[in-house]
C-alpha positions in Angstrom: -13.6 13.8 14.4 -12.2 10.3 15.2 -13.4 8.4 18.4 -10.5 5.8 19.7 -11.9 2.7 20.0 -9.5 -0.2 21.9 -9.3 -2.1 18.6 -7.3 0.6 17.2 -6.1 1.8 19.3 -2.7 1.2 21.8 -3.6 -2.0 24.2 -0.3 -2.5 26.6 3.2 -2.2 25.2 3.0 -2.8 21.8 0.3 -2.8 20.0 -1.2 1.0 19.1 -1.0 3.1 16.0 -2.2 1.5 13.2 -4.5 4.1 13.3 -2.5 6.7 11.9 -3.3 6.1 8.4 0.3 6.4 7.4 -0.9 6.8 5.1 2.1 7.9 4.4 0.2 8.9 7.3 0.5 10.8 8.5 2.2 11.9 10.6 1.5 14.4 10.9 1.3 16.2 8.2 3.5 14.9 6.1 5.2 12.4 3.9 6.9 13.3 1.6 8.4 11.7 -1.2 9.8 13.7 -4.0 9.5 16.9 -2.8 11.7 19.7 -2.4 11.7 21.6 -5.6 11.9 25.5 -5.8 10.1 26.8 -8.6 11.4 29.3 -11.0 8.8 31.5 -10.9 8.1 32.2 -14.6 8.0 28.7 -15.1 7.7 26.3 -12.3 8.0 22.2 -11.9 10.6 20.0 -11.2 12.5 19.4 -14.7 13.2 23.1 -14.7 15.3 22.7 -11.4 17.3 19.7 -12.9 18.0 21.8 -15.9 19.1 24.5 -13.3 21.7 22.2 -11.9 23.4 22.7 -8.4 22.2 27.3 -8.9 22.9 28.0 -5.6 21.4 31.2 -5.8 18.3 32.9 -7.5 19.5 35.4 -10.2 15.7 35.3 -11.3 13.1 35.6 -9.3 11.8 32.4 -8.0 9.2 31.2 -5.5 9.8 28.2 -3.0 6.4 26.6 -1.6 6.2 26.1 2.3 3.6 23.9 3.8 2.8 24.9 7.9 0.4 24.5 9.9 -1.4 27.9 12.2 0.9 27.2 15.1 4.2 28.5 15.9 6.3 26.7 13.4 5.0 28.9 11.1 5.6 32.3 12.7 9.0 33.3 11.5 8.1 32.1 7.7 5.5 34.9 8.7 8.8 37.8 9.5 10.7 36.1 6.9 8.2 36.8 3.9 7.9 40.3 5.1 11.5 41.3 5.4 12.5 39.7 2.7 15.1 37.4 4.4 15.6 35.1 1.5 16.6 38.5 -0.8 15.0 39.9 -3.5 14.4 37.4 -6.1 13.3 34.6 -3.8 9.5 34.9 -2.8 7.9 32.6 0.2 4.4 31.3 -1.1 2.6 29.5 2.3 0.4 26.1 2.0 -1.5 26.0 4.9 -1.6 22.3 6.4 -4.3 21.5 8.9 -4.9 17.5 8.6 -2.0 14.6 7.8 -3.2 13.9 4.9 -2.7 17.4 3.2 0.9 17.8 4.5 1.9 13.9 3.1 0.5 15.6 -0.3 2.8 18.4 -0.5 5.6 16.1 0.6 4.8 14.2 -2.4 3.9 16.9 -5.2 7.3 17.6 -5.9 6.3 21.4 -5.8 6.7 22.3 -1.9 10.0 23.0 -0.9 10.1 22.7 2.8 8.1 22.1 5.6 7.3 22.6 9.4 6.7 18.7 10.7 5.3 17.2 13.6 8.9 15.2 14.9 6.8 11.7 15.1 6.0 12.2 11.2 9.4 13.0 9.7 10.9 10.1 11.7 8.3 7.9 10.7 8.9 9.2 6.7 12.0 9.1 6.8 12.2 5.1 8.3 10.0 4.3 5.6 12.8 5.9 3.0 11.6 9.3 1.8 13.4 11.9 1.1 13.5 13.4 4.1 15.7 15.9 6.2 15.0 17.7 9.6 16.8 20.9 9.7 15.9 22.3 13.2 13.5 21.8 16.4 11.3 25.1 17.0 8.8 23.8 18.8 9.8 23.0 23.2 7.0 22.0 25.4 3.8 24.0 24.1 1.6 21.0 25.0 -1.1 20.7 28.0 -3.6 19.0 29.9 -6.9 21.5 31.0 -9.6 20.5 32.5 -12.5 22.4 34.1 -13.6 19.5 36.8 -11.8 20.7 40.5 -11.4 16.9 41.1 -8.7 16.1 38.5 -5.5 15.9 40.4 -3.7 13.0 38.8 -3.8 11.3 35.8 -5.3 8.2 37.6 -8.6 10.5 38.1 -9.0 10.3 33.9 -10.7 6.6 34.7 -14.1 6.7 33.0 -13.5 9.8 30.8 -14.0 11.2 27.3 -10.6 12.6 26.6 -10.2 15.1 23.5 -6.9 14.8 21.9 -5.6 16.8 18.5 -4.0 14.9 16.0 -3.7 11.6 16.1 -0.5 9.8 16.5 0.7 13.5 16.8 2.8 14.2 19.8 0.6 15.6 21.6 -1.4 11.5 21.0 2.1 9.9 21.4 2.4 11.8 25.2 -1.4 12.0 26.6 -1.0 8.2 25.7 2.4 7.4 27.3 1.1 9.5 30.4 -1.9 7.5 30.5 0.0 4.6 30.0 2.4 5.7 32.8 -0.3 5.8 34.9 -1.9 2.6 34.6 -4.9 3.5 32.3 -5.7 1.9 29.0 -7.7 4.1 26.3 -10.4 2.1 24.9 -10.7 0.4 28.0 -10.2 2.8 30.6 -11.1 6.1 29.2 -12.7 7.1 25.9 -10.0 9.3 23.4 -11.6 11.4 20.8 -9.8 12.9 17.8 -10.6 16.4 16.9 -9.0 19.2 15.1 -6.7 21.7 17.4 -9.2 24.4 16.6 -12.0 21.8 17.1 -10.9 21.0 20.4 -10.1 24.6 21.6 -14.0 25.4 20.9 -15.2 22.4 22.7 -13.3 23.8 25.8 -14.4 26.9 25.6 -18.4 25.8 25.4 -18.1 23.7 28.4 -18.7 20.7 25.2 -15.9 19.1 26.6 -13.8 18.5 29.9 -10.9 17.3 29.8 -8.7 17.1 26.6 -5.2 18.0 25.4 -4.1 21.3 23.7 -1.0 23.6 22.5 -0.9 26.5 22.2 -1.7 29.4 20.8 -5.4 27.1 21.6 -4.9 26.6 24.9 -4.8 30.2 26.0 -7.9 30.7 23.9 -9.4 28.5 25.7 -8.3 29.9 29.0 -9.4 33.4 28.0 -12.3 31.9 27.0 -14.1 29.7 29.8 -13.2 30.9 33.3 -13.7 27.4 34.6 -11.0 25.9 32.9 -7.8 25.1 34.0 -4.4 23.9 33.2 -4.4 20.5 35.1 -0.9 18.9 33.7 1.9 20.8 31.9 3.5 17.7 29.4 7.2 19.6 30.5 7.1 19.1 33.4 5.3 15.5 33.4 8.2 14.7 31.1 10.7 15.7 33.7 8.8 14.3 36.3 8.4 11.0 34.5 11.6 10.6 32.7 14.1 12.4 36.0 15.3 14.9 33.2 15.3 18.6 33.0 15.4 18.2 29.1 13.1 19.6 27.6 9.8 18.1 25.1 10.8 18.4 21.1 7.6 19.0 19.6 8.3 20.1 16.0 10.9 21.3 13.8 11.2 22.3 10.1 12.3 20.4 7.4 13.1 19.6 3.2 14.4 17.1 1.0 17.7 15.9 0.4 16.8 16.6 -3.1 16.5 20.6 -2.2 19.8 21.3 -0.6 21.9 19.1 -3.2 19.9 21.7 -5.8 20.4 24.9 -3.5 23.0 24.2 -0.9 23.6 28.2 0.3 19.4 29.2 -0.5 19.2 25.9 2.6 21.5 27.3 4.7 20.2 30.9 4.2 16.7 29.5 5.3 18.1 28.0 8.4 19.8 31.1 9.8 17.0 33.4 8.7 14.6 30.8 10.7 16.8 31.2 13.3 16.9 35.1 13.6 13.3 35.6 12.5 12.3 33.2 15.7 13.8 35.8 17.6 12.0 38.7 16.2 9.0 36.7 17.3 9.9 36.1 20.8 11.6 39.6 21.0 8.1 41.3 19.2 4.8 39.7 20.4 3.1 42.8 19.2 4.2 42.8 16.2 4.4 39.2 15.4 0.6 38.8 16.3 -0.5 41.6 13.4 2.0 39.7 11.2 -0.1 36.1 11.8 -3.2 38.0 11.9 -2.8 39.3 8.4 -1.0 36.0 6.8 -2.8 33.3 8.7 -6.2 34.8 10.3 -5.1 34.7 13.5 -6.0 36.8 16.0 -3.2 39.3 17.1 -3.9 39.9 20.8 -3.8 35.9 21.6 -1.0 35.3 19.8 1.0 38.3 21.5 -0.6 36.9 24.6 0.5 33.4 23.9 3.3 34.1 22.3 5.8 33.4 25.5 4.5 30.1 26.3 4.2 28.8 22.7 8.3 27.6 23.5 9.6 28.6 19.8 12.7 28.7 20.2 15.6 27.6 17.6 17.8 25.1 17.9 19.7 23.1 14.9 18.0 19.8 14.4 22.1 19.1 15.0 22.2 20.8 18.0 19.1 18.8 19.6 19.9 15.2 18.7 20.2 14.5 22.8 16.5 15.8 23.3 15.6 14.2 19.7 17.2 10.4 20.7 15.7 11.0 24.1 12.3 11.5 22.9 12.8 8.8 19.5 13.8 6.3 21.9 11.1 7.4 25.1 8.2 6.7 21.4 10.2 3.4 20.6 10.1 1.5 24.0 6.7 2.7 24.3 5.0 2.1 20.5 7.8 1.5 17.8 5.0 2.6 14.9 5.1 5.5 15.8 8.2 7.0 14.6 8.4 4.2 11.5 9.9 0.9 14.3 13.2 2.4 14.8 15.3 5.6 16.0 16.3 7.2 13.2 19.5 6.8 12.4 21.9 10.6 11.8 21.3 10.9 8.5 18.0 12.3 9.5 19.7 15.5 10.5 20.5 18.1 8.5 24.3 19.1 8.8 23.8 22.5 8.0 27.0 25.0 7.1 
């Protein structure tokens, strides 16, 4: 766990986050670099890809490594794996990341081709000059604030409390602190923030060891089922719409790749995008079957996934079609703490154009 301190966290307007070891930081998970290479199954490695030039389809078996968390963005990929959505010659190999450093390493290792990105992270990496492109937004409004305290009615009521937040410098962290700031509260001064992994926070809430926490689906459903004293105090989407007087949704996460991979495999990239959209729709229409795949590939409880799917915000929208919501989200964070998105609102080069 990381304990949020005043020295290391936001103060008021623009002091935040050095907390994010940007290690390239996290965000979240990912950092990128050279990455984005698809590997032929028999002789993996970037050198091989270079000798193939701009080969667009796989005439020989090949494997693409995909970095995902055990979270909603991974679910459509499981269906793609099960149905061989990219063709008989293309295998998808999952690599699971559960912390920023792991995702960053994947982006930099030159072996991984595609990634599920927190939107703050992909922006930060792009603005740092790394070779990342956002293909789509697939997760919207999945964040909630849970409590077992019946007296919590407004954000101001959290003064003096200890609040648990997942994934330091992630969208849930950024939005939690944004809403607290709007309520006149300063983390490290008016309340304490403790960072922990999403599963750990769900366990703490379920056991009653934590009474105040930000959490994302499907862990929200898990915690509520385990502890009848818990309730949802705030829906972040409703708070977003209230504070900003908008009816737009909050973009949370998306899939991305590198320009290097796009240039080497333009048709495969477009095929992945289309298949991901179709598998997202399938997941929402078949929650029980999706739960079975989540248990098979990710070790999640199938009943939990099936029950949580309707509130997971799993909706496909291409990055190009999401620019209005994305720029609003990035501008909000830039006004609050520019470092969270890499110091500026990313230009249109961030967004994969597709076909």
